[in-house]
C-alpha positions, -999 to +999 in steps of 0.1 A: -001-775-129+017-793-101+036-779-073+053-786-041+044-773-008+069-776+022+063-768+057+090-766+083+087-754+121+082-764+157+057-792+157+022-783+171-012-798+169-032-794+138-004-784+111-017-810+087-053-798+090-046-762+087-026-765+057-047-791+038-076-769+050-062-738+034-056-760+002-093-772+000-105-735+005-082-722-026-092-753-048-059-770-045-060-808-048-033-826-025-020-855-044+009-869-021+020-861+014+050-869+033+058-858+070+080-864+097+088-850+131+125-846+137+135-838+173+104-817+180+104-800+144+080-807+121+087-812+081+061-819+055+063-820+019+029-819-002+028-826-038-005-806-050-023-799-082-030-764-088-051-767-121-084-758-102-070-731-078-092-704-075-067-674-068-039-659-084-001-670-080+005-637-058-026-644-038-018-680-033+018-671-020+003-646+003-021-670+018+008-696+025+027-667+040+000-656+061-007-691+074+031-698+081+032-665+102+000-675+122+016-710+130+051-699+135+062-720+104+078-715+070+056-725+042+071-726+008+051-733-025+072-742-056+059-749-090+071-785-102+085-769-136+104-745-114+119-774-090+127-794-122+145-766-140+166-756-109+177-796-106+184-801-144+220-799-155 
């Protein structure tokens, strides 16, 4: 199962390391990443594979929410099939 992880907030040192580190702890494989800094704001989209994830969906969302709060950033996780359904006419 694939998903998109988006991270948005004020640019700080270690954002990529902390988010990818959490993914590694939870058994999530990062397949692709794009990131940019726009006028001091950090934006990143990660395509991840959840097939070996070691926690439930609720625990996964809680973990990303907690990390986002700690970093002062917004982290969202959207499963690919949900994203595809939202953008299909």
